[in-house]
Each structure stands twice: as C-alpha cells, then as structure tokens.
PASEBA-1860 file (N, C-alpha, C; in nm, 3 decimals):
! residues 285
1> XXXXXXXX> 9.859/11.242/11.332/9.888/11.314/11.179/10.002/11.385/11.289 ~ 10.110/11.474/11.245/10.188/11.511/11.294/10.271/11.638/11.234 ~ 10.165/11.681/11.061/10.257/11.778/10.998/10.123/11.804/10.963 ~ 10.143/12.002/10.944/10.028/12.068/10.899/9.959/11.973/10.758 ~ 10.003/11.924/10.673/10.033/11.938/10.561/9.979/11.777/10.536 ~ 9.969/11.736/10.645/9.892/11.570/10.626/9.753/11.628/10.637 ~ 9.723/11.739/10.752/9.559/11.753/10.795/9.537/11.839/10.687 ~ 9.572/11.879/10.597/9.488/11.948/10.463/9.492/11.840/10.344
9> XXXXXXXX> 9.569/11.752/10.344/9.550/11.679/10.256/9.412/11.551/10.304 ~ 9.402/11.509/10.371/9.288/11.428/10.454/9.238/11.519/10.426 ~ 9.170/11.638/10.505/9.071/11.697/10.489/9.032/11.754/10.344 ~ 9.132/11.755/10.224/9.053/11.745/10.072/9.024/11.602/10.045 ~ 9.124/11.487/10.067/9.037/11.350/10.043/8.930/11.343/10.105 ~ 8.881/11.393/10.237/8.726/11.361/10.258/8.619/11.471/10.174 ~ 8.690/11.585/10.170/8.597/11.677/10.096/8.539/11.615/9.957 ~ 8.664/11.531/9.899/8.669/11.472/9.754/8.601/11.407/9.769
17> XXXXXXXX> 8.581/11.304/9.853/8.470/11.156/9.877/8.358/11.209/9.872 ~ 8.321/11.271/9.929/8.185/11.341/9.990/8.173/11.443/9.802 ~ 8.248/11.465/9.727/8.193/11.538/9.606/8.170/11.669/9.638 ~ 8.254/11.691/9.749/8.264/11.874/9.743/8.381/11.946/9.704 ~ 8.509/11.871/9.689/8.612/11.908/9.618/8.675/11.841/9.495 ~ 8.707/11.921/9.417/8.783/11.865/9.271/8.924/11.912/9.279 ~ 8.971/11.849/9.188/9.101/11.884/9.125/9.109/11.991/8.998 ~ 9.190/12.101/9.000/9.179/12.179/8.893/9.270/12.147/8.789
25> XXXXXXXX> 9.223/12.178/8.680/9.320/12.142/8.493/9.467/12.157/8.546 ~ 9.487/12.288/8.558/9.673/12.329/8.565/9.712/12.200/8.637 ~ 9.636/12.179/8.789/9.747/12.074/8.846/9.678/11.939/8.811 ~ 9.603/11.912/8.715/9.598/11.755/8.641/9.650/11.744/8.526 ~ 9.687/11.868/8.434/9.798/11.819/8.383/9.963/11.868/8.415 ~ 9.964/11.889/8.538/10.117/11.879/8.603/10.147/11.745/8.612 ~ 10.032/11.675/8.690/10.070/11.538/8.705/10.086/11.475/8.595 ~ 10.012/11.519/8.489/10.013/11.395/8.383/10.143/11.419/8.300
33> XXXXXXXX> 10.197/11.571/8.310/10.317/11.594/8.271/10.434/11.499/8.365 ~ 10.420/11.474/8.482/10.527/11.418/8.581/10.505/11.278/8.529 ~ 10.418/11.232/8.485/10.353/11.074/8.488/10.433/11.078/8.319 ~ 10.393/11.133/8.231/10.480/11.136/8.116/10.608/11.168/8.133 ~ 10.705/11.214/8.206/10.816/11.231/8.212/10.907/11.123/8.251 ~ 10.812/11.096/8.355/10.861/10.941/8.382/10.874/10.803/8.392 ~ 10.754/10.822/8.237/10.777/10.716/8.165/10.867/10.746/8.029 ~ 10.864/10.848/7.957/11.003/10.849/7.884/11.128/10.842/7.945
41> XXXXXXXX> 11.184/10.852/8.075/11.251/10.846/8.114/11.318/10.738/8.125 ~ 11.211/10.620/8.197/11.198/10.457/8.243/11.203/10.383/8.107 ~ 11.160/10.449/8.013/11.167/10.373/7.869/11.281/10.421/7.718 ~ 11.355/10.510/7.818/11.465/10.565/7.689/11.562/10.483/7.623 ~ 11.587/10.312/7.712/11.666/10.263/7.672/11.792/10.283/7.698 ~ 11.824/10.411/7.755/11.926/10.428/7.808/12.009/10.375/7.929 ~ 12.102/10.348/7.954/12.140/10.255/8.013/12.237/10.275/8.079 ~ 12.282/10.297/8.194/12.289/10.388/8.338/12.451/10.289/8.318
49> XXXXXXXX> 12.557/10.398/8.353/12.649/10.357/8.379/12.718/10.382/8.543 ~ 12.757/10.326/8.593/12.815/10.339/8.727/12.869/10.480/8.730 ~ 12.797/10.551/8.856/12.813/10.655/8.929/12.759/10.658/9.020 ~ 12.826/10.752/9.156/12.813/10.803/9.273/12.711/10.898/9.279 ~ 12.579/10.882/9.279/12.481/10.998/9.280/12.394/10.981/9.423 ~ 12.329/11.083/9.415/12.260/11.090/9.565/12.179/10.964/9.543 ~ 12.116/10.907/9.533/11.990/10.816/9.527/12.067/10.679/9.548 ~ 12.223/10.720/9.511/12.281/10.559/9.600/12.366/10.581/9.699
57> XXXXXXXX> 12.392/10.678/9.719/12.532/10.716/9.791/12.474/10.694/9.955 ~ 12.375/10.666/10.009/12.347/10.591/10.139/12.375/10.403/10.110 ~ 12.406/10.410/9.974/12.368/10.255/9.992/12.512/10.201/10.084 ~ 12.482/10.056/10.106/12.596/10.002/10.174/12.717/9.971/10.074 ~ 12.879/10.017/10.119/12.989/10.026/10.050/13.039/9.891/9.961 ~ 12.972/9.754/10.036/12.964/9.628/9.969/12.934/9.659/9.848 ~ 12.796/9.689/9.828/12.725/9.689/9.714/12.744/9.781/9.634 ~ 12.813/9.894/9.619/12.843/9.973/9.561/13.020/9.942/9.510
65> XXXXXXXX> 13.067/9.895/9.558/13.174/9.816/9.508/13.147/9.734/9.369 ~ 13.063/9.664/9.412/13.031/9.549/9.299/12.975/9.657/9.212 ~ 12.883/9.731/9.191/12.822/9.832/9.091/12.935/9.891/9.042 ~ 13.051/9.915/9.110/13.137/9.976/9.017/13.256/9.887/8.964 ~ 13.320/9.777/9.036/13.390/9.677/8.920/13.361/9.570/8.909 ~ 13.207/9.528/8.935/13.186/9.415/8.828/13.040/9.422/8.812 ~ 12.949/9.485/8.768/12.836/9.517/8.701/12.785/9.420/8.685 ~ 12.870/9.323/8.572/12.791/9.257/8.503/12.777/9.122/8.592
73> XXXXXXXX> 12.802/9.097/8.663/12.750/9.021/8.832/12.621/9.036/8.917 ~ 12.555/9.139/8.826/12.474/9.165/8.929/12.337/9.037/8.844 ~ 12.247/9.021/8.962/12.166/8.930/8.949/12.049/9.037/8.827 ~ 11.979/8.966/8.741/11.964/9.047/8.649/11.710/9.100/8.752 ~ 11.707/9.230/8.742/11.608/9.219/8.740/11.510/9.181/8.711 ~ 11.369/9.141/8.773/11.284/9.096/8.714/11.221/9.190/8.601 ~ 11.137/9.167/8.532/11.098/9.211/8.397/11.010/9.315/8.475 ~ 10.929/9.307/8.580/10.811/9.335/8.626/10.885/9.421/8.740
81> XXXXXXXX> 10.991/9.481/8.729/11.097/9.558/8.864/11.066/9.719/8.757 ~ 11.041/9.736/8.653/11.040/9.835/8.577/10.912/9.869/8.619 ~ 10.797/9.829/8.635/10.649/9.837/8.646/10.629/9.888/8.801 ~ 10.741/9.851/8.901/10.740/9.952/9.016/10.831/10.080/9.022 ~ 10.903/10.082/8.970/10.984/10.204/8.976/10.916/10.289/8.894 ~ 10.818/10.292/8.782/10.683/10.392/8.742/10.628/10.408/8.838 ~ 10.545/10.285/8.926/10.454/10.345/9.001/10.525/10.440/9.133 ~ 10.637/10.398/9.161/10.717/10.517/9.258/10.684/10.621/9.218
89> XXXXXXXX> 10.727/10.650/9.116/10.649/10.794/9.048/10.611/10.815/8.985 ~ 10.475/10.734/9.000/10.343/10.805/8.958/10.241/10.812/9.065 ~ 10.336/10.778/9.225/10.248/10.785/9.348/10.339/10.916/9.390 ~ 10.430/11.004/9.347/10.528/11.077/9.401/10.398/11.227/9.299 ~ 10.368/11.201/9.169/10.346/11.304/9.081/10.197/11.287/9.168 ~ 10.143/11.191/9.193/9.999/11.188/9.221/9.977/11.307/9.344 ~ 10.102/11.241/9.416/10.108/11.286/9.563/10.119/11.490/9.599 ~ 10.225/11.505/9.457/10.245/11.653/9.482/10.100/11.714/9.436
97> XXXXXXXX> 10.011/11.630/9.353/9.929/11.734/9.306/9.818/11.713/9.432 ~ 9.748/11.593/9.479/9.741/11.629/9.643/9.732/11.777/9.748 ~ 9.895/11.769/9.696/9.953/11.884/9.795/9.879/11.975/9.705 ~ 9.927/12.005/9.612/9.864/12.130/9.562/9.657/12.179/9.558 ~ 9.663/12.067/9.510/9.507/12.062/9.515/9.440/12.115/9.682 ~ 9.538/12.082/9.797/9.472/12.108/9.939/9.552/12.235/9.963 ~ 9.592/12.307/9.833/9.675/12.477/9.884/9.806/12.430/9.971 ~ 9.877/12.358/9.959/9.982/12.316/10.029/10.091/12.348/9.933
105> XXXXXXXX> 10.139/12.522/10.015/10.245/12.552/9.859/10.438/12.492/9.920 ~ 10.461/12.422/9.836/10.615/12.390/9.806/10.648/12.386/9.714 ~ 10.808/12.394/9.710/10.925/12.369/9.586/10.960/12.277/9.527 ~ 10.899/12.281/9.432/10.925/12.138/9.335/11.052/12.087/9.316 ~ 11.086/11.980/9.247/11.225/11.879/9.249/11.300/11.966/9.183 ~ 11.438/11.975/9.176/11.547/12.068/9.194/11.678/11.970/9.192 ~ 11.745/11.970/9.085/11.847/11.907/9.030/11.955/12.027/9.145 ~ 12.015/11.922/9.255/12.164/12.015/9.300/12.261/11.883/9.314
113> XXXXXXXX> 12.410/11.956/9.389/12.496/11.940/9.358/12.564/11.913/9.538 ~ 12.617/11.814/9.543/12.671/11.796/9.705/12.821/11.803/9.671 ~ 12.901/11.899/9.726/13.027/11.964/9.687/13.062/11.861/9.821 ~ 13.206/11.769/9.824/13.282/11.730/9.878/13.399/11.754/9.874 ~ 13.511/11.709/9.935/13.626/11.732/9.918/13.704/11.713/9.815 ~ 13.704/11.637/9.719/13.738/11.651/9.557/13.662/11.627/9.418 ~ 13.522/11.601/9.483/13.468/11.597/9.386/13.292/11.620/9.435 ~ 13.195/11.608/9.366/13.049/11.613/9.379/12.963/11.530/9.395
121> XXXXXXXX> 12.864/11.524/9.406/12.742/11.385/9.375/12.645/11.495/9.376 ~ 12.536/11.434/9.287/12.451/11.497/9.166/12.312/11.423/9.250 ~ 12.210/11.522/9.244/12.084/11.416/9.250/11.966/11.548/9.225 ~ 11.818/11.508/9.228/11.756/11.553/9.244/11.588/11.557/9.367 ~ 11.626/11.637/9.442/11.481/11.575/9.593/11.368/11.660/9.498 ~ 11.283/11.584/9.581/11.160/11.553/9.530/11.066/11.699/9.549 ~ 11.089/11.813/9.703/11.056/11.903/9.710/11.073/11.953/9.843 ~ 11.069/12.094/9.854/11.124/12.126/9.992/11.004/12.192/10.029
129> XXXXXXXX> 10.913/12.177/10.178/10.771/12.244/10.243/10.840/12.291/10.375 ~ 10.799/12.388/10.360/10.792/12.450/10.498/10.966/12.461/10.535 ~ 11.047/12.504/10.382/11.157/12.553/10.432/11.241/12.432/10.434 ~ 11.248/12.280/10.433/11.292/12.202/10.459/11.251/12.094/10.331 ~ 11.375/11.998/10.326/11.371/11.928/10.206/11.269/11.774/10.216 ~ 11.219/11.722/10.177/11.130/11.631/10.183/11.179/11.533/10.053 ~ 11.161/11.404/10.089/11.146/11.271/10.010/10.983/11.197/10.010 ~ 10.937/11.162/9.862/10.814/11.135/9.841/10.855/10.956/9.845
137> XXXXXXXX> 10.826/10.913/9.949/10.876/10.742/9.904/10.737/10.635/9.935 ~ 10.700/10.549/9.817/10.606/10.465/9.844/10.657/10.335/9.849 ~ 10.574/10.258/9.942/10.624/10.142/10.041/10.515/10.051/10.041 ~ 10.584/9.903/10.055/10.486/9.763/10.104/10.422/9.803/10.190 ~ 10.344/9.727/10.240/10.216/9.702/10.355/10.334/9.712/10.453 ~ 10.445/9.578/10.448/10.527/9.556/10.577/10.648/9.665/10.591 ~ 10.702/9.765/10.506/10.768/9.859/10.544/10.673/9.961/10.598 ~ 10.533/9.983/10.525/10.474/10.132/10.580/10.475/10.071/10.747
145> XXXXXXXX> 10.449/9.948/10.766/10.428/9.951/10.926/10.535/9.887/10.962 ~ 10.632/9.849/10.921/10.772/9.817/11.016/10.907/9.856/11.009 ~ 10.926/9.954/10.875/11.006/10.029/10.821/11.058/10.182/10.871 ~ 10.912/10.215/10.786/10.893/10.356/10.829/10.798/10.351/10.920 ~ 10.855/10.374/11.042/10.794/10.433/11.165/10.789/10.563/11.205 ~ 10.970/10.549/11.203/11.012/10.659/11.287/11.161/10.663/11.236 ~ 11.252/10.776/11.239/11.387/10.763/11.201/11.486/10.674/11.307 ~ 11.463/10.633/11.401/11.492/10.554/11.444/11.553/10.373/11.394
153> XXXXXXXX> 11.379/10.395/11.409/11.385/10.247/11.365/11.427/10.262/11.147 ~ 11.381/10.331/11.075/11.438/10.371/10.967/11.597/10.321/10.963 ~ 11.641/10.404/11.048/11.820/10.413/11.003/11.855/10.247/11.091 ~ 11.815/10.203/11.150/11.876/10.066/11.188/11.816/9.941/11.040 ~ 11.718/10.026/10.937/11.682/9.922/10.838/11.717/9.997/10.726 ~ 11.779/10.085/10.714/11.799/10.164/10.543/11.907/10.093/10.453 ~ 11.903/9.993/10.411/12.023/9.899/10.314/11.973/10.020/10.172 ~ 11.874/10.096/10.203/11.831/10.177/10.050/11.913/10.292/10.069
161> XXXXXXXX> 11.983/10.333/10.187/12.046/10.468/10.232/11.927/10.593/10.232 ~ 11.810/10.542/10.292/11.743/10.700/10.265/11.788/10.796/10.326 ~ 11.811/10.765/10.419/11.896/10.878/10.571/11.990/10.955/10.519 ~ 12.092/10.887/10.420/12.167/10.983/10.357/12.136/11.076/10.250 ~ 12.069/11.020/10.177/12.015/11.061/10.045/11.989/11.209/10.078 ~ 11.872/11.169/10.182/11.767/11.280/10.239/11.881/11.426/10.292 ~ 11.963/11.362/10.328/12.100/11.444/10.489/12.162/11.536/10.309 ~ 12.193/11.460/10.255/12.249/11.503/10.064/12.189/11.610/10.018
169> XXXXXXXX> 12.077/11.567/10.003/11.968/11.693/9.937/11.961/11.831/10.008 ~ 11.961/11.819/10.149/11.925/11.903/10.252/12.079/12.009/10.218 ~ 12.186/11.971/10.218/12.342/11.988/10.262/12.358/12.036/10.088 ~ 12.348/11.974/10.014/12.329/12.040/9.884/12.249/12.157/9.842 ~ 12.133/12.193/9.923/11.999/12.311/9.898/12.047/12.378/9.998 ~ 12.105/12.308/10.078/12.169/12.452/10.195/12.030/12.487/10.312 ~ 11.976/12.421/10.301/11.840/12.404/10.423/11.841/12.280/10.473 ~ 11.750/12.295/10.589/11.725/12.178/10.701/11.656/12.088/10.621
177> XXXXXXXX> 11.701/11.954/10.692/11.639/11.815/10.675/11.524/11.820/10.699 ~ 11.443/11.752/10.656/11.304/11.794/10.664/11.216/11.609/10.685 ~ 11.213/11.554/10.600/11.151/11.395/10.622/11.101/11.355/10.515 ~ 11.036/11.187/10.510/10.990/11.156/10.427/10.800/11.160/10.423 ~ 10.745/11.125/10.331/10.631/11.125/10.297/10.570/10.959/10.250 ~ 10.539/10.910/10.312/10.573/10.779/10.308/10.386/10.711/10.268 ~ 10.417/10.613/10.138/10.236/10.623/10.094/10.299/10.490/10.095 ~ 10.156/10.413/10.160/10.129/10.263/10.145/10.100/10.227/10.003
185> XXXXXXXX> 10.155/10.104/9.925/10.099/10.097/9.764/10.007/10.002/9.773 ~ 9.964/9.925/9.851/9.847/9.847/9.908/9.714/9.913/9.909 ~ 9.715/10.071/10.021/9.548/10.140/9.986/9.589/10.267/10.064 ~ 9.661/10.290/9.981/9.655/10.436/9.951/9.713/10.511/10.132 ~ 9.685/10.504/10.195/9.753/10.538/10.387/9.893/10.618/10.324 ~ 9.872/10.720/10.386/10.020/10.790/10.397/10.057/10.866/10.543 ~ 10.168/10.906/10.583/10.186/10.966/10.678/10.339/11.034/10.650 ~ 10.383/11.091/10.761/10.508/11.170/10.745/10.606/11.126/10.882
193> XXXXXXXX> 10.724/11.110/10.805/10.812/11.033/10.887/10.877/11.192/10.901 ~ 10.973/11.254/11.018/11.013/11.352/11.043/11.184/11.288/11.052 ~ 11.265/11.366/10.992/11.455/11.351/11.014/11.473/11.472/11.096 ~ 11.400/11.562/11.133/11.459/11.671/11.208/11.571/11.644/11.296 ~ 11.568/11.515/11.381/11.643/11.525/11.515/11.779/11.433/11.416 ~ 11.765/11.380/11.288/11.899/11.345/11.239/12.045/11.390/11.276 ~ 12.169/11.356/11.282/12.281/11.383/11.296/12.331/11.414/11.156 ~ 12.312/11.534/11.087/12.362/11.558/11.030/12.530/11.552/10.968
201> XXXXXXXX> 12.591/11.565/11.068/12.726/11.576/11.069/12.785/11.378/11.051 ~ 12.713/11.358/11.119/12.706/11.220/11.106/12.703/11.151/11.013 ~ 12.590/11.188/10.920/12.551/11.149/10.796/12.659/11.216/10.682 ~ 12.691/11.330/10.720/12.787/11.335/10.611/12.936/11.276/10.654 ~ 12.974/11.258/10.779/13.106/11.208/10.756/13.084/11.060/10.662 ~ 12.930/10.982/10.660/12.940/10.859/10.664/12.958/10.915/10.497 ~ 12.889/10.945/10.440/12.880/11.015/10.290/13.052/11.018/10.198 ~ 13.097/11.107/10.319/13.227/11.120/10.245/13.322/10.970/10.264
209> XXXXXXXX> 13.299/10.927/10.372/13.388/10.774/10.379/13.369/10.687/10.298 ~ 13.241/10.652/10.210/13.215/10.538/10.117/13.266/10.642/9.969 ~ 13.224/10.782/9.961/13.284/10.858/9.831/13.453/10.823/9.827 ~ 13.552/10.771/9.962/13.645/10.783/9.928/13.699/10.659/9.931 ~ 13.603/10.542/9.946/13.626/10.461/9.978/13.563/10.375/9.840 ~ 13.464/10.431/9.725/13.470/10.391/9.607/13.579/10.456/9.538 ~ 13.650/10.590/9.545/13.720/10.652/9.445/13.804/10.596/9.480 ~ 13.879/10.563/9.571/14.069/10.513/9.593/14.068/10.366/9.531
217> XXXXXXXX> 13.903/10.327/9.529/13.971/10.173/9.464/14.021/10.047/9.582 ~ 13.961/10.080/9.733/13.999/10.030/9.864/13.966/9.864/9.836 ~ 14.015/9.779/9.870/14.014/9.590/9.817/13.860/9.608/9.922 ~ 13.770/9.495/9.838/13.581/9.457/9.902/13.633/9.430/10.023 ~ 13.517/9.477/10.083/13.507/9.402/10.221/13.347/9.396/10.229 ~ 13.293/9.303/10.314/13.158/9.274/10.314/13.130/9.358/10.414 ~ 13.004/9.411/10.417/12.945/9.483/10.496/12.840/9.396/10.617 ~ 12.827/9.306/10.593/12.746/9.206/10.681/12.826/9.094/10.704
225> XXXXXXXX> 12.746/9.002/10.833/12.816/8.859/10.838/12.668/8.793/10.857 ~ 12.660/8.673/10.773/12.533/8.610/10.763/12.504/8.567/10.929 ~ 12.360/8.537/10.956/12.309/8.522/11.048/12.235/8.368/11.075 ~ 12.252/8.382/11.217/12.224/8.257/11.197/12.042/8.178/11.212 ~ 12.007/8.062/11.157/11.863/8.070/11.104/11.790/7.977/11.278 ~ 11.682/8.062/11.292/11.652/8.000/11.401/11.496/7.947/11.408 ~ 11.425/7.835/11.479/11.292/7.792/11.487/11.279/7.803/11.586 ~ 11.131/7.870/11.652/11.094/7.944/11.762/11.148/7.976/11.862
233> XXXXXXXX> 11.244/8.027/11.791/11.386/8.052/11.914/11.507/8.001/11.903 ~ 11.517/7.849/11.880/11.624/7.807/11.883/11.710/7.769/11.754 ~ 11.849/7.812/11.798/11.886/7.771/11.676/11.919/7.654/11.609 ~ 11.884/7.644/11.495/11.909/7.523/11.378/12.050/7.468/11.363 ~ 12.181/7.550/11.390/12.303/7.542/11.370/12.327/7.571/11.211 ~ 12.225/7.658/11.140/12.258/7.672/11.006/12.280/7.815/10.980 ~ 12.360/7.865/10.914/12.378/8.008/10.875/12.307/8.089/10.736 ~ 12.251/8.172/10.766/12.149/8.207/10.610/12.201/8.377/10.592
241> XXXXXXXX> 12.211/8.429/10.450/12.197/8.557/10.463/12.116/8.669/10.547 ~ 12.134/8.762/10.615/12.034/8.852/10.647/11.963/8.900/10.546 ~ 11.873/8.961/10.587/11.760/9.074/10.480/11.830/9.157/10.408 ~ 11.945/9.224/10.494/12.013/9.348/10.351/12.057/9.208/10.244 ~ 12.159/9.137/10.291/12.225/9.047/10.203/12.143/8.963/10.126 ~ 12.032/8.959/10.088/11.932/8.888/10.086/11.841/8.980/9.959 ~ 11.862/9.101/9.975/11.786/9.206/9.885/11.898/9.249/9.813 ~ 12.043/9.175/9.794/12.124/9.294/9.746/12.146/9.204/9.582
249> XXXXXXXX> 12.175/9.260/9.488/12.146/9.193/9.307/12.271/9.135/9.295 ~ 12.422/9.133/9.424/12.505/9.076/9.409/12.558/8.954/9.509 ~ 12.462/8.935/9.574/12.485/8.838/9.647/12.562/8.691/9.612 ~ 12.502/8.629/9.490/12.557/8.567/9.428/12.697/8.545/9.410 ~ 12.763/8.650/9.411/12.881/8.667/9.390/12.960/8.698/9.506 ~ 12.895/8.742/9.597/12.954/8.766/9.747/12.985/8.701/9.801 ~ 12.860/8.570/9.814/12.863/8.428/9.884/12.834/8.325/9.768 ~ 12.912/8.202/9.904/12.891/8.064/9.821/12.756/8.028/9.890
257> XXXXXXXX> 12.654/8.051/9.765/12.500/8.046/9.836/12.462/7.897/9.799 ~ 12.351/7.839/9.878/12.292/7.749/9.866/12.141/7.799/9.873 ~ 12.049/7.820/9.761/11.913/7.833/9.801/11.845/7.722/9.788 ~ 11.773/7.706/9.919/11.725/7.547/9.940/11.578/7.601/10.038 ~ 11.501/7.513/9.992/11.390/7.563/10.096/11.423/7.556/10.224 ~ 11.338/7.615/10.322/11.365/7.652/10.454/11.424/7.490/10.497 ~ 11.513/7.498/10.590/11.527/7.361/10.644/11.444/7.339/10.797 ~ 11.423/7.464/10.788/11.309/7.464/10.960/11.136/7.509/10.934
265> XXXXXXXX> 11.090/7.552/10.873/10.958/7.571/10.804/10.901/7.453/10.797 ~ 10.796/7.429/10.850/10.664/7.316/10.861/10.583/7.316/10.699 ~ 10.579/7.412/10.664/10.483/7.478/10.561/10.462/7.357/10.462 ~ 10.410/7.332/10.384/10.392/7.250/10.266/10.451/7.302/10.174 ~ 10.471/7.450/10.132/10.572/7.467/10.031/10.655/7.595/10.080 ~ 10.762/7.501/10.216/10.816/7.638/10.255/10.927/7.741/10.146 ~ 10.977/7.833/10.221/11.023/7.943/10.109/11.134/7.937/10.175 ~ 11.175/7.964/9.958/11.345/7.959/10.004/11.446/7.984/10.037
273> XXXXXXXX> 11.515/7.974/10.098/11.633/8.042/10.158/11.806/8.077/10.161 ~ 11.883/8.187/10.128/11.945/8.213/10.120/12.070/8.160/10.183 ~ 12.108/7.995/10.177/12.199/7.963/10.297/12.347/7.913/10.265 ~ 12.422/8.016/10.369/12.547/7.992/10.396/12.654/7.833/10.436 ~ 12.618/7.828/10.513/12.657/7.716/10.583/12.557/7.630/10.665 ~ 12.547/7.524/10.624/12.451/7.395/10.679/12.516/7.343/10.780 ~ 12.448/7.274/10.867/12.497/7.185/11.025/12.546/7.077/10.938 ~ 12.494/7.009/10.834/12.518/6.899/10.832/12.589/6.858/10.712
281> XXXXX> 12.680/6.995/10.692/12.730/7.009/10.562/12.913/7.096/10.619 ~ 12.939/7.055/10.518/13.103/7.145/10.477/13.101/7.230/10.427 ~ 13.002/7.295/10.373/13.013/7.419/10.328/13.060/7.493/10.430 ~ 13.126/7.619/10.358/13.158/7.740/10.483/13.161/7.851/10.370 ~ 13.170/7.943/10.452/13.116/8.104/10.420/13.228/8.178/10.293
END
C-alpha cells in the first residue's frame, strides 16, 4: 500500500467483514444515484458523433482518424460490451462509496475544459484527492497484474490513452496529476498507481499534436507495424497484428487480414490470429 486512502479502505473493509463497520444511508443513496445515472446514460439511445474528448484524446491518432473519417467501418461491439461499460461505472460508484465510508475526504466528479491553441477538449474527471486528480479504473486480471503496475509500464502499454487523459484532467482543473485507483474486476483487489512523476509537458505536447493531426485532416498514417510471429522464440516467418492493433475496432479497414487459427499453436483448439502476411503465401501488408 502506497497511499493513505488504501489503508483506510482496507481497514474499513476488514472491520466490515467482522461486522464492525457499516455504510450510512446517505452514502448508499449516493452510490445508488451514481449507478442509476450510469444506467440512464448507457441506455439513453443517444448516438454519439465523433468529437475529441478527454476520454479519447490519448488514443492513437490512427484510430481517431478512422473514428472521424470512417465511423461506419468500425467493427460492431459485442452486445455484451455495454455490460462491461456499466460494470466499470458501478465499480467507480462503489469505490467512491467506500472512500466516503472510510472517512476519506475527496472532491467528486466535475466537468472541465482543457484550453488548447484554437479549441478546447471537455471531459469529466473522477475525483480530486489530496489536491490531485485521480481516475478510477476497472481492470481484467491480466491488466491488473501486467499493465497497471507502475507509470512506466502503463505508458508502454497505453493504447487507451489513460496517461494523457489524466494529465488533461489535471491541467484543465489546474491541480497536479494524481494517479489511478485500479480495481480487479475478477476478485475485488484494488491498488493505487501514482502518476506524480509523469512528464506533463510531454503529454501536453502529445495532446496538442493529436488535436492538430485530427483537426487539420492530415492523411492517414498507421501508428504500428505488424509483428513477427514466433514459436518458442523462433520466428515462424509469419507477420501478425500486435496487441494494440488487435484491439482496434478498425483493424479490418486498416489492414488486409487473414483471421486464421494460429499457425504455430499445438493446442486442440488454437486461438485465432490476425495475420498480415504468411510465409507460404504472397499476401502483403
């Protein structure tokens, strides 16, 4: 534990497990309202048009280019994706309720506007704690253990733009950057990842570059190259999409893909792989 609020919540949960702590009705009402607002928002039926927002400003420029110029080419989300979004909102609401129940004082969500050269980018941060902007994130077990470990690791695997998002919130609010409260969706474990050491000026430069690229209608450029497929460290000769491109909803528009069972897996049911080039074929990028 590296944050005082972590200890406070753990202590509260331990006492609650022993039947010694309870959540006040006012806190329960606030959590219920936050969940109700999330459900109303997610099921509003409103179709969002493309706009640069704090929640997407840190994403890769190639993905944002497609979102602006070819939104109809997006691979449809699974109908269960909406549940995943709602669960994230519920986790945020419950976590804030735990902060309140643990007597941790914080400033709640607020809409802010980040002023740039010739426009502004809007968004709503999660909370301000100890004078710093924090974000609450729900994570899969893999992401919890391998992605949300420290700032450097997250920056290296930040295809969703969480670092720029947090920096944008802090600059818009006019307070220092805090970090992320990360909750493991599988078992409820949580931890705090500090972003105090982030290079704010560098992130702000990235944000401005993204805004300029999108607003100036620059020609499309891929952000990544395909990666070499290996088997026990030995190259197979095949090229496939890396993890970032594999998660992109525009990969089928961006690349000429062959989605095939893994060529190197020995499993009875090998996983599907997004191949860009096969060693025994003439397929090219």
